[in-house]
C-alpha positions in Angstrom: -186.9 46.8 -88.1 -185.9 50.3 -88.9 -186.7 53.6 -87.2 -187.9 56.5 -89.4 -187.6 60.0 -88.1 -189.8 62.9 -89.6 -189.3 66.6 -89.4 -186.1 66.8 -87.5 -185.6 70.2 -85.9 -182.1 71.5 -86.7 -180.4 74.3 -84.8 -180.5 77.7 -86.5 -180.3 81.3 -85.4 -184.1 81.4 -85.1 -184.3 78.5 -82.6 -181.0 78.5 -80.8 -181.4 77.1 -77.4 -184.1 74.7 -78.3 -183.6 70.9 -78.4 -182.9 68.9 -81.5 -185.9 66.6 -81.8 -187.9 64.7 -84.3 -191.6 65.7 -84.6 -192.4 62.1 -85.3 -190.6 58.8 -85.0 -192.0 55.5 -86.5 -190.8 52.1 -85.4 -192.7 49.2 -87.0 -196.3 50.0 -86.6 -195.9 52.4 -83.7 -195.5 56.1 -84.1 -194.3 58.6 -81.4 -195.5 62.1 -82.0 -194.4 65.4 -80.5 -197.9 66.9 -80.3 -201.5 66.0 -81.0 -202.2 64.1 -84.2 -205.6 63.6 -86.0 -204.7 59.9 -86.3 -207.8 57.9 -85.2 -205.6 55.0 -83.9 -204.0 57.0 -81.0 -203.3 54.6 -78.1 -201.6 56.7 -75.5 -201.2 60.4 -74.7 -199.1 62.1 -72.0 -200.0 65.7 -71.3 -198.0 68.0 -69.1 -199.6 71.3 -68.1 -198.0 74.3 -66.3 -200.7 74.7 -63.7 -203.3 72.2 -62.5 -205.7 75.1 -62.2 -205.8 74.7 -66.0 -207.0 71.1 -65.8 -210.7 71.7 -66.3 -210.0 74.0 -69.3 -207.7 71.2 -70.6 -210.4 68.6 -70.2 -212.9 70.9 -72.1 -210.5 71.1 -75.1 -209.7 67.4 -74.8 -213.3 66.3 -74.9 -213.9 68.3 -78.1 -210.9 66.7 -79.8 -211.1 63.1 -78.6 -213.2 60.5 -80.5 -215.6 59.4 -77.8 -215.9 55.9 -79.3 -212.1 55.4 -79.4 -210.5 57.4 -76.5 -206.8 56.8 -75.9 -205.2 56.2 -72.5 -204.1 59.5 -71.1 -202.0 60.8 -68.2 -202.1 64.5 -67.3 -199.2 65.8 -65.2 -197.9 69.2 -64.0 -194.4 70.5 -64.5 -192.4 73.7 -64.6 -191.6 74.4 -68.2 -188.2 75.8 -69.3 -189.8 78.3 -71.7 -191.7 81.2 -70.1 -195.3 81.3 -71.1 -195.4 77.6 -72.2 -198.6 76.0 -70.9 -198.8 72.5 -72.4 -196.6 69.8 -73.7 -198.0 66.6 -75.4 -196.5 63.2 -76.3 -198.6 60.9 -78.5 -198.1 57.2 -79.2 -200.2 55.8 -82.1 -200.5 52.8 -84.3 -199.3 53.5 -87.8 -201.1 51.7 -90.6 
């Protein structure tokens, strides 16, 4: 089974200092996404927020986005981000048809 990588970020003068990453990686029927996807077959989401005082605001946005009939598993954690002003980081695991 192969691994397919999509939208690989390359280093350039505009993004120097940022990591080289794939925006999406697909292995078999599972996709790993660097961000929220409109895919209705989302199985797992990890959300990191800069400050837990933002948790209720995060839940408000989450509840507008999520399909209430098919909610994914979710973990929400707090962290200190390396980039000033960064508030949220999201990792998505989804089934790929």
